[in-house]
N, C-alpha and C positions, 0 to 999 in steps of 0.2 A: 345624735351618733349613738349608735348601740354597742355596747361593751360585752366580750365574752365574760362568764362568770369568773374564769381564770384571771382575767385583766385586773380585778380589783378585788381586795378581800371583802367578805359581806359585812355591812355595817351591824353595829351592836346597838341592843335595846336596852337602856338601863329601866330598873325596877327597883322600888324600895317600899318595904313594910314598915310603916311608922318612922321611926327614928333608926332604925337599922342601917346597916351598910348597903349602898347601891349594889346590886347584882346586874350583870349584863347577860343578856341572852343573844346568841347569834341569829339574825334574821335569816330568812330564806327567800329566795327569789322565785317569782311565779314564771314558769317557762313561756307562758302565753303573753303576758302583758308586761313582763320585765320588772313589775313592782315589787317591792320588798314586804313581807308580812312577818308575822309571829304566829305560829301555831298555838292554840290554846292549851294543847295536851303539854306543849314545853313549858307553859306557864304553872300548869296544875303540877307537872313533875319537880320545877323547883320550889314552889311554894306551897304545895298541898291543897286544902279545902279552901279554895279562893272563892270568894262572892262576886266581885267584879274588879275592874281596873279603871282608873280614872285619870283625867289630866286635869289637874286642878279640881274645880267643882263640876267638871264635865265627865260623865261616864262614857268610857270608850265603849262603842259598838261593834258587835260582829261583822265581818264585811258580808254584804249581800249580794245577790245577782240582780239582773233586771227586774224580776218580779218579787223583789225584797224579800227573798227566801235566803236563810244563811247558807253560805256555802260550806260543804263538807270537803275536809274536816273542818271544824270551827276556827276561825283566825281572826286576827286584828290587824289593821294597818300598822306599818312603821311610823313613830313620830320621831323625826330627827331632831337633835338637839334639845330633847325632853326627856325628863326622868318621870316615868308614870308611877302612880301610887297604886299598890296592891291592897285591895280591902279583903280581909278574910272573914269566914263565918264568924259566928259569935263564939262557938265552942272550939274555934280552931286554933292552934298554937304553932307559930313559924319557927322552924328549925333550919339553920343555914345548910343546904345540901352539901353532899359529899362529892368526892370526884366522878361518881357515875353520871352525874347529872351533866348535860353539855351547857354548862352556865359558866360565864367568865366573870370572876368577881371584879371589883373596882380596883383600879391601879393602886389606890391608897393603901390597901390592906392586902396585897399579893406580892409573890415573888416575881422576879423580871420574866421567869419562865411562863408565867400564867398571863402576862400582857395580852392585849389584843394583837392580832397579827400585824396590823398596821404599824405597831411600836417595834416589834421584834425585826421587822424589815430594815429598821436603821442601825447600822453597825457603828456602835460607841466605843472608843478606845480610851484608857486612861491616860491622862497627862504624862509625860515622862518626869515631870517636876515633881509630882505628887505619888509617891509609891503607894500609898494606902487608898488611892481613887478607886472607888468601885462603880458598877454601873449607875445610870441615872436611876433606875428602878429601884436599885439597892438605897441609893442616896435618899430617895421619896420615902422609902421605909423608915430610914433613921430619922428623918425630919417629923414623921408622924408619930414616932414613939418617943422622940425627945421632949425635953422639958425646957422652958426659956431661963433656967437657974443660973446658967453659965453663959457669959457673953462669948467666952472662946469656943464653946460647942455650937453655938449659933453661927459664929463667923466662920468656922472652918467647914461646917456643912454649905454655907453660901459659896465659899471659895472653891470647895470642891465641885459644885454643881457647875459654876461659871467656868472653872477651869476645863472641866470634863467638857462643856459645850464647846469651848474655844478650840481644843484640841482635836475633839472629833471633827469641826467645820475643817481644820486643816489637814486633816490625816489624809495620806495618800490612799488611792484606790487599791484594795486588797488584790491579791492575785486570783481570787474567787470570782464569781460572778456579781457578788454583793458590791453594789455601787454605794457610795456615800455622799453626804453634803460636805461641801467645802467652800471657803470664801474665795472670791476672786479679787480684782484690784479694789484697792481703797476706794471707799465711797463715802462721802460726807453724810453725817447722820443728821436728822432732823431733831433728834431728842433722846436722851438716854434714861429719862425719868420712866416710871411706871404708874403714870397717871391714870385715873378713870377715864378721862377724856380720851386718850389714846386708846385704851381697851374698847371703849364705847365705838370709837371710829373704825377700829379694826373688824368688828362683827357687823357694823353697818354698812360698810364700804367693802365688799368682797374683791372689786377690782384692784384696790389698793392694798390688800391684806398681804399678798407675797412680798412686795418691796418693805412694808413695816415689819415683817418677820425676819427679812434679811438685815433690815437695819439694826434690830435688836441683837442679832447674833454678832454682828461686828461690833457692837457696843459692850459686848460681854466683859471685856476687859476695863472698860470705864464702870461698869456696874459694880464689878468685884472691887474695885478701888474705893468707889464711894460707900459700898456696905462695910467695908473693914473697919472704918471708923465710926461706925453708928453704934449706938448702945442697944442692948437687948431689950425688947419689949413684946408681949404676947402677940399683939397684932402683926408684927412683923414677921413672927416665925410663921404665922397663919398665911400671911399674904406670900412668903417666900414658897411654902409648900403649894400653894395653889399655881404660883408663878410658874414653877418648875413643871408642874403637870402641864399647864397651858402651852408652855414652850414646846414640850415634847409633842403635844398634839397638833400645834401649829407646824411643826417641822415635818410631821407625817402627812398633813394636809396639803402642804406644798408639794411634797414629794409625790404624792397621789394625783394631784392636779395636773403635773407635768406628765405623769404616767397617763392619765386619762387622755390628754393632748395627743402624746405621740403614739399611743397604742389603740386608738380608737379605730372603728370599723371605718371602711370606704365603700362608696357605692360601686356595685358591681365587684365586690371583693378585691378585684386587683386595681390600685390606684392608677389612672390613666397617665398621671404626670406624679415626677417626684414628690414626696409627701413632707420633706423637710426644706422649708425656705423662710427668709427673713426679708422684710422690707426696711429701706433706711431712706432718709432724704437725700435727695441728689443735690438740693440747693437750699440755703438758708436766705431768710429776707428779713427785712425789719419792717414791723407794723408800724405805719405812719401815725397812729393813734397813740399807742401805749409805748411805741419806741422800743418794744421788746423784739426778740429773735423769734420767728415762726418758720414752720416747716414750709416746704414747697417743692413739687415734684419727687415723688418716690420713685425709688428703684428696687426691683425684687431680686435676690439671690437665692439660688439653690444651694443645698448643703450635700455632701456626699455622705451616704448612710451607710458608711464602712463599719466594720467592728470585728466581732469574734468569727461571723460568718464569712469574712472575706480574708482572714488571717491562715496563714500556712504555719507549718511547723519552724520554720527557719525565719519567717518573716518577723519583723518588730510589731509591736502592738499597734492596732488601728484605732484611730480617733475620727470621730466626725468633724468634718473641715469643709471650707468653702470649695464648691466646685469650681473647676477651671473654665470659668466663663464670666463675660464681662456684666452679666445680669440683663434685665429687661425693664424697660420704662411702665410704670404702673399708669393704667389710663384712668381709673375712678378710686383714688385710693380709699376714700371713705366708704365705698360699698365693698372694696377688698376688706378692710377691716371689720366691716359689719359681718361678713361670713367667717374669715380665717383669723380674726383679731387675737382671739383666745391662744391658738397655736402659735402665732408670731410672736406674741407676748412671752409665752414660755420659752421659746427658743432664744429670744432676745435676753431673758435673765439667764438662761444657761450660758450664754457668752459672757455676759456682764459679771454673773457671781461665780461662774464655774459649778452651778449645780446640776446635779444629774440624781437618778432615781433608781431603786434597785429592779431595773425592768427585767421580766421574767422573758421578754421577746429577745433579749441579748443586744439592746441598744448600747452602744458604746458611749463613754465619756466624750467630751468634747473638746477638740483642740483648740483651746481658748486663745492663746497668744498667737498661734498660727493662724487662726482665722482673723484675728485683728490686723496681724501684719499684712496679709494678703488683701483685705478690705482697704487699708490703707494705700498699697500699692495700685489697686483699680482707680481709687478716688484721685490719686496723684497724676496717673498715667491719661484718663480721660477728663481731666479738668473739672470734676465734681467739686462740692463742697470742700473748702480748705479748712473747715473747723475739725477739730479732732474727732476720731472714731468713738472715743469714750463719750464726747458730747452728743454726738449723733445717736449713739445707743440710748443714753439717758433721756434724751429729748423724744425719741420715738417711743420709748416705754410710757412716757408720760402723755404722750398723745394717744395712743391706743388704750391707755387707761381710761383717759376722757372720754374718749368715745364710747367705751363699755358703760362708764358711770351715766352718760347722757342717755343711755337706751338706744344708741345707734346700732348695736349689733343685736337684733332679735333672734339670730340663728346661732349666738355664741353657746357651748355647751355649757351647762350648769356644772357646779362644783364636782360632786361625785356621783352625780345621778347618772342613770343610764340614758343614753341619747341615741337618736336616730344617726346611719352612717353619714359622715362628713363627705359630701360630693365634691371631690376634687376636680371632676370633669368641668366646673365652672371657671376654675382659676385662669386657663386660656384666655377667657373673654376679657380679663382685666390687665392682659400684657399686650403691649405694643410690639407685635410680632407677625411676619408673615411666615409662620412656621406651619407648613402643610403637613409634614411628617409627623407631627405632635411628639417630637423630641424635644428635650428641653435641659438646658444646663450642661450638654455634652455628658449625660449620665446615662449608664447602662441599666438595664433591668435584669435583676437575678432574683433567684428564690432561695430561701435559706432551708435548711434541713427541718426546721420546724414549720415550713410552709409559708413563712412571711415573705411578703414583696418588698425588695429594697432596692434602691437606686443609687449606684455606686460610679465613681470616677473610672476612666478607662484604665489607669495604672491598678487599681484594686480590682476591677474586673478581670484582668489578665493574671492577676495572682491568684484569684478564685479558680481561674480555668486557665491553667498553664499551656494546655493543648487547647487551641482557639476553636471554637465551634466550627468554624468555616473551613477549617484543616479536618476536623473530624468527619464533616460531610463529606469532603473532597474524596475520601477513602471510603466511603460507605456506598454499597451497590445500592441503587435507585435513587441517589441524591446527585448524581453527577451534574444534573441540569438544573439544581435547585437554586433558588435566589435567596440570598442570605442578607437580612438587614442587621447590621450588627449593633446599632443604636438601641434598636426595641427586641432584639432577640428574635425576630420573626423569621420563619423560613418558609418560603412559597414553592410548592413543588406540584407539577402536572403530571398526572398518572392517566396513560392513555389506553391501558387495558389491564385484565386481571393479572397478567404476567408481573408486569410493572409494579402494581399493587402488592404482590407478594413480597417482591424485594424492598419497596419502601417499607412496610411493616415489619419485615426482619430487620432492616436497618434501625429502626427506631429503637430497639432494645439495645443496640450498641452505640448510641449517641447520648451523651451526657451534658446537662445544663440545658437542653432544649426545651423551652417553655411554651412558645406560640407557634401553632402550624397552620398553614392554609394549603387546603388540598383542593385541586380542581380535578374532578371525575370525569373522563373524557369516553367511558362508554357505559353502555346499558347495564345497570349493576343490579343484583339480585339479593336476595336475603342472606345468602352465605357471605356475599362481599360486604354487606353491612356487618355481619357477625365479626369477620376478620378485621375490619376496621375498629369495631368498638374494643376487641380484644387487644390489638395493637396499641390504641390510645390508653386503655387502662394499665397496661404494664409499662408505659413509659412516664417520662417526666413531665409530659405536657399538661397544662391546665387551662389554656385557651385554644380552642379550635376554631377554625374559620373554614367553610366548607361550602363550594358549589360546583356547578357542573357546566360542561361545555355543551354546545348544540350538535347533537349527533341523532342519527336516524336508527330508531330502534328495528330490529328484525322482526318484531311482532306487533309493530303499530300500524294502525288503520293509514291508508295512504292520504285520508282526507286530514288527518292530523298533521299539525306544523311541528318544526323543530322546536320552536318557543315553547310550545304547550309541554312538550317532552321535558325540557329544562325545568320549567316552573314548577311541574309537579315531581321533581327530581327526589325530594326528600321528605315526601308526605310521611313515611314510616316514623322517622325521627320525630316530626311534629306531633304525630299521633301519640307516640310513646311520651312525650313531654306533658301533653294535656292530659294523658290518662293517669300520669303520675301525680297530677295535682287534683283531679277531679274527685277521687273517692280516696282519702288516705287511709280508710280503715278497712275498705273492702277489697278483697281479691279478685283478679279477674274471673276465676273459676266460679266464685260466689255469683258475680254479677250475670254470667251466662246460666248457671244452673237455677237461680232464682227468677231470671228475665228481668232484671231491674229496668225500669224505662228511663234511662239517664238521657241528657240531651246530647251526651257522647254518640250513643247510637244513632239517635234521630238525625243529626247533623251529617253523619258519615255513611249511613246505610245506603243512601241512593248513589254514593261515589263508587268508582272502581277503587277498592281499598288499598291495592298494593299495586301500582302502575308499573313497578319494576320488577315484580314477582313473575316467574315463569308460569305459562298457561295452566301446566299441570299442578301448580300449588295454589291455584286460586279458589279450589273447592270450598274450603271453610274460611272464609274472611276473619271471623274473630279468633278462630285457631291461629291463623297465620299471624294477626295482630299481638297474640299472645306469646307466641314464640318470638316475634320480631322485639318485642319489648323486653323479654327476658335477654335476649342476645345483646341489646342496647344498654342494658341497666349498668353493667361494669364502667362503661364509659361516662355515662351520665354522672354517676357518683364520683367519678374520679375529677371532671371537669368543673371549673369555676365560671367559666365563661364560654358560651358556644354561639358563634356567630353563623347564621344560616343565611346565605344570599340567593334568594328568589331572582326570577327574570328582572324585575323592575323595583323590588324594595328588599330591604335587609332587616333581618330580626336578631338583635343581641341579646342572647338569653342568659341571665345570671342564674347560676346553680349552687345549692347546697346539698350536698349528701344525696344526690339525684333529684332534688326538689326545686322547682322554678321559685324563685325569689324576686325576679324582676325582668321586665322585658322593655327593651329600648328599640322602638320601631322607627326605620328610616324610609318613609314611603315617598314615591314619585305622585301618584295618583291613588285615592281609595278606589278608584274602579278597578285596579289591578290586583286587588287583595283577593287571594284565592278562597273559595269556600271551605276548604280544609284549613284554613288559618284562622277563620272567623271565630269559632268557639274558642280556640285558643287565645286570641286576643281579648276575647271578651269574658275572660276567665278572673280578670280583677287583677292581673299582675303588671299591668302596664306602668311604667315608672316614667316614660319618656316618649312622645311621638311627634315626628316631624313630618309634615306633608308638604311637598313643594308646589303641586299644582292646586288651583281653586277647585274645592268640592263641588260639584254640581247638586242641583235640588235633589236628584234621585239617590245621593248618598247621605242626606240630611239625617235619615232615620239611624244608618249605621254609625254615623259620625256621634249622633247623639248617645246611642247606645255604648260606645265605646267610652265616651265621658262620663256617662253615668254609672257605668260598672268598674271603673277603673278608679278606685279609691286611693290607689298609691300613686297615682299620676301626679307629678309635680312640674314637669316641664311640656307645654304644648306650643308648637310652632305651625303655623298654616301660612302657605302662600296664596294669596287671593287677589283678585282684581277689585276695582273699586265698587262694582254693582253687589258684590257679596260680602264686603266687610260687616256691614251692621246686621244682615241676616245670621252670619256667621256667630256674632257677638250674642243674639238671642238664643241661639242654640246653646252656646257655652252657658249662658245665664240659666237657662231651662234645665240644663244636665246639672249645675251645680245646686240648683234648688231640689231636684229629685234626691242628690245625695243627702243634703241637709234635712228633706222631709223624712229619710230614712232614718235619721239619727246616726249616721255613719260619719267618721271623720274623712274629711278630704283633704289630701296633700296638694292640690291644685292651688298654688299662690299667685302664680303669674302666668299669662299667655301673650304671644306676639302673632299678630296678622300682618305679614310683611308682604313685599311685592312680589308677585307672580311674574317671573322672567320669559314664560311660554309665549309662543307667537299669538296665541288667540288673546291673551291678555293684553298684549301691547295694542293690538287692534282696538280692545275696549278702551285703554288708557287714552288713545289719541282722541277718543269722543267725550268720554266721561272723566278723564283726569285720572288722577293717582292719590291714593290714601293710603296711610299706614297706620296701624293702631296697637296698643299694648295695654293690658290691663293687669290689675293686682287686686286680689281678694283679700278683704279683711277676715280675720279668724270667724266671725259670727256672721257674716254678710254673704248674701248671695248676688249682690249687685256690685261690679268692679269699679275701682277708680281707673278712669280712662286717660290714656296719654295720645293724643292725635296729631297727626302730622300730614298737612295738605302738601305734597310734593309737587302737584301740579294743578292748575285750577279745575275745580270738579264742575260737572254740569249741575246747574242750580236745581233743577227739578227732583234729581236723585237725592240731594241732601239736604232737602227743604225742612225734613223733621229731625236732623242730627241733635241740634241743640234742645229741641223741643222734647226729645225722649231722654238725652243723656246729659243735659246742660250740666246740672248740679252735680254730677258725678265726674266731670272732667277736671282732672288735676293738672294737666299739660296741654297745651294747644300751640302749635306752630302753624299760623295760617297760610303763610307763602302766598300772598296777594289773592287769596280765595273767599275770604270772608265778605258776604254781600249784606245788603241793607236788611233783607228778610231774614237771613241766618242771625244777625245781630239783635233783631227785634226777638227772634225766638229765644235766644241766649239770655235776652233781658228779663222777658216773661218767666223763663224757667227759673232763674237765679233770683228772681223777686219771690216766688214762691217758697223756695228752699234754698238755705245757704250754700253759696257755691264753696267748693273744695278747692278750687283753683289756685295752684302755687306758682305756676310758670306760664307766661303768655309771651309769645313772639307775634306781634300784630302787624301784619303788612296792610296799610290803610289804602292801598291802590284801588280796591274796588268797592270801597265804601264812599257814599257821599257823605255830607256834613250831617245830615239826619243820622246815618249808620254810626258815625263816629260819636255822636251823641249818646247812642245806645250803648256802645263799648265803653263809653266813660262810666255809665252808670254801672255796668259789670264791674268794672275795675274798682269802682268805689266800693261796693259791697262785698268784694273778695279780699278778707281780712287775712287769709293765709297766703296771699300773693307775695312770694320772695323774690322772683325774678321777672322783670318787666322790660321787653323790647319794644321799641316802635320803629317801623321804617316809613318814610314818607319819600315818595317819588313825584318827579313833575312839580317841584316848588315853584317853578315859573309860572304856573297856574295860580290865580288867587283863591279858588276854592279849595286848594290843596294847602294854601297857606293858614286859611281858616281851619282846616282841619288839623294842622299842625298846632295852632293856638289853642284849638279845643282840647287837645290830648295832653299837650305838652305843660301848658300852664298848671293844671291841678297836680300833674303827676311826675314833674321834673325832680323832685326830691327823692322819689322811688325808682327812677329810671337807671336799669342796668345796661340796656343796649341802645344806642341810637344810631339810625342811619339815615343820612340826607342826600337827596340827589335832584339835581335839576341844572337846566342851562340859564344863561343870563343871571349869573349869581348875585349881581348887584341889585337886581330887583327883589331877591327875597333873604338876603344875607342880613339886612338891617332888622327884619323882623324876628328872626330868630335870634340875633344877638339882644334884642329887647328883652325876649324871654329868658334867655340863658347868657347873662352878661359874662359870668366867670364860672369856674369850676366849683364855686362854693353853691351855685344853683343846681349842680349835678354831683351832689356828693358820693352817690352810690354808682355813677357810671362807671363800668369796667371796659366796654368797647365802644369805641367811636368810628364810624364808618362814613367817609365822603367818597360815594362811588358813583361816577358820572358815565352816561353812556358815549361820550365823546369828550375829546380833549376841551377843558373849559378853563378859561382863564381866571385867576384869583386876584381879585385887586389887593393892594397892599394893605388896607383896612381888614380885609377878610384875614389875610395871613396873620395879622397881629392879633385877631381872635382867635386862629387856630393855636398860635403860641400860648395863649392862657388856657385853650382847652386841653392841650398834651402836656402841659407841665405837671411835675410833681407837687405834692403837698408841701407847705412850708416846713422847714426843718427845726423850727424853734419850739421848745416845750410850751410857750406862752399860747400859742396858737392852736394847739393840738385840738381843743374843742371845736373850732371852726373849720377842721379840715376835711378832705376828701379821699376817697380810694384812690390808688394808682391804677392806671389804665393796664389791662391786659391784653387788649388788641387796638391796634391802629390800622385802618386802610384809608390811605389817601390816593385814590385812583383816577386816572385820566384828569390830573390837575395840572396847571400851568402856572408857575410863580416868576415873578419878574424880580431882576437884581440879585440881591442876596437873601431874599425871603425864605429859599428854601434852605439855607446855611442856618438860618435863624431858628427855623422850626425844627430842623433836626437837633440842633444846639438844645432846644427846650424840652425835647421829648423825655420823658421819666422812664428810665430802662429799669427801676427796682422789680417791677412785677412783669414788666412786658413780655409776651409769649409770642405774638404775631404781629409782624409790621411788614406792610405791604405799600410799594410805590408804583405797583403796576401801570404801565402806560403813561406814567407822568414824565415830565421832563427833568428827571434826576440825572446829574451827569457825574464827571469824575471829581469836581470840587466838591460836590454834596457827600460822595462816598467817601473822599477822605475825611470829611469832617464826621461822618459815622465811625469810621474807624477810629478816630481819635477819642470819641466817646467810649468806645469799647474798651480801648486801651487805658482810659482812667476809670474803669470801673462804673461807668454810667454816674459820675459825680458821688460816688459813695465807694465803701469798701465791701459792698455785697456782691455775691455772685451775680452774673448775669443769667437771667433764666430764658433768654429769647430761644425759640425753638425753630421759628419759620421767617426768613426774610425773603420777599417777593420782589425780584428787580425785574421781572420780565416786561419787555415792551418799553423799557427806559431807554435813556440815551447811551447808558452803559452798552446796551446790545448792539448799538450802530458805531462803535469804535473803530476807525479805520486808519489813522495814522499810527506809524510803528512806535513812535515815542508814547502815544498815549496807551497803546495796547500792552507795552511794558510796564507802565505805572500801573494799569488796571490789574496786571497779573501780579505783581508785587503786593498791591493792597488786599488782593482777593486773597493770596497764600497768607498774609499776616492775619486776616480775619479769620481763616480756617485755623490757624494755629492758635488764635485766642479763644475761639469757641469752637472745639472740634466737632461737637454733637449738633450743630447748627444746620438746618436744611435750607440750603441757598439756591433759590430758582431764578434763572434767567442768566447765570454767568456760566458761558460755554467754556472759558479757561479753566474751570473746576472740574470739567466732565473728563 
């Protein structure tokens, strides 16, 4: 995430000459790299005749360029948390500098007015109970100059500091923009001592630092009482001085870290989704081994980012609060916390402790109690966890901190360092939602007077704009037929001719609050039209413009040209202006023309008709026209933050900053559709994301390789492709990555996806060669990706013969889907024998393997030491060969097995062999999914039913048997099964519901009696007091779907409604009475 310099005070570098006081010099930020440096002339100005600077025994060198030449002016790197020693020349004498030198003395020997900026941002007020209390800085001064001769002196100083800290944390927010730290609900403290162990843990464990600081703040009263009875000692005086300084520094640090998270920059400037959100567990469960409460099923809630920017003169003060929305289920919580964990953690701490920071962007304080009350109402109304909200917040904070400590969050922003913009566009991929309009939390997008994007609730949106935008548009000429999307603030308008355009452009000046405009131009525009459009946008409040054209016939078009061509080339002048603006930052157009510089720009476009929309009489001097056009468009480009240009078959989302391109997101149907005029623009190194829906043919390989090689900012790559092109495209991606690495350029490409091409040609190829999808992830220093491969349909064996031979050791995830053959297994075995495999997830369908192939796969699994997920599918178990395959793989790996699927007719012939291998659940301790899926209705003998009872039962509840227990099942599928007597009831009664998410009885003979038993299980809480985490219940094709008697139908309706009331979020399939 990259921060503006105004968002964070510059860090200070400490320097010391011998035993003199530490002096602090403000660092400077390099505008190009964002790194902090100290100019050598600043050091000379502060200390005089300096010989060198060193860090311990190591002399600090000047910063050099790639050729190891000193950069001018001379500078050294910033060394955080280190005091550098200044060594003077032999005859030099150091005198402390005066006020003219831009040096900040150490806090221990200065007044409060000279403290670093980070300190002055904290507003500390004296306690009402101590009339003589001064500022903490002044207290520190007294502590430095005092002597330990008087116990009362030491005690009063300590009491003053502790009381000031407590009053400061509890003080209400002042009427000014300055926000303060204050304590929230009471929180049990872990310790009130000042042991060295706790200090060491604080600095070695940044993820837990915030909580420890706030614990100390809440323990201040205990600290005061404990020290009141202590005797004065010199070491205590010194300890308290250092402790006071450390506390102030820590409070500044936690404020700044929250400031960093909430004021970070975002991809494409304007966040595509609301940027304030939290996640809380929806369900708690008990870990069967530790018998401790664990988190299960997170739900994400957005917050309304209201504040001074939504307040009116008569309105009451606005505070951040929970959005009026039920939230969203999180699909992959660990991945979500890996990217957004630091942000969620900061907001949860704000809710828990009531902590806010002095945000210059106008972030309001948080409505702590109101937010907690609304969350409690949501959890109660929707049957979520019954644990207290305080407990949920505490547990989530601990959970995220554990994730950060374990290194799960590789993209988490570091403390106070500059970071790249956080890409909020990825957030929607973690949410279980069908939201196609990309509006979340029922929030509305507004822009503050300082240019910040905020997402607020409908009530605050209406307060900010008393006259709704829709009402303004209705009364504005040119916008009578405009389409207004209130949730996003986007206005779409079609302009048929130049006269309508003039009305729309004049109306823009009178519409307030309009931020996003989509314009469809329906006539042949010329340079004057572009100039009028640019001027209208530049003088409006619009910062996002979407522009496209309709298919019209131009009066000066050649008859041989199609309407499509006219539309495709509609906005060439804008694209040229964008490309020209970044091609030569330091050269003017006039210099290029007079000096005849041979840029790629002129070569690429010289052969094109440069201005297809310009009148014939204006085409004489193409470069002159280009210069005029760029000058006309520049005010618009400077104003806009996001410009979307819709070509005929693809769209370019261009992120802008002061008229310069900072990123391009390209959404392309086919590479063949890219216009020549756009190629140099896309190849200029600003691509950040590219999505290609259709399979690139071999003729476009060179273009694709150039795009990937020259786009060092590219972070997301998505290509739709059929089976024959998957691995040639992987080769192209790897080659492009190697080109970038070879040039010693940083590459942002971390992952890529090769997914299904849904075009008609790809479907024909799929019917012959099968379907395969693949994703890859590059390590920071590697040009060979870790691959995840999924065979969605059986591939043609000759096409994929070398898959495992070429990439076998790089495969981290493999889902075979009945497509692994003996030859593939042999190649996989050979490759992993030569190089250790990275395989961490394997779902192996053994249908296409012989006993020999199963043996090869057994060898692969044995040497896969990173394998954490293993699934085995066995089909046709009535066949003896398949039974031998099951024995070959089940026997050695049953203790590691996570997913097991069994299928076969004549169950009495193969059940005994499976029972001999897996007698009880103790033989399958890691199993999470059990599937008995038959192709037709299969009778289950009583002995088989008893074995099923053992397989679906939960682990023992006694503490004595914890060491020999097993994991509860998350998924149970018992499909096409027929049980006799009361066997179904016995099986359902035994099912462990503690962690069960999916339960399917599809096409089995489950009737009303069994359904009633299941309802009773739910009403009893699954034989426990935990929440029921079940998400899906499949009853399709069961006897419940064939109920005919009126009495049975009434009973079924009652049971179904009872189930819906008990588990309101449960997805029930097959019960028409609930439709």
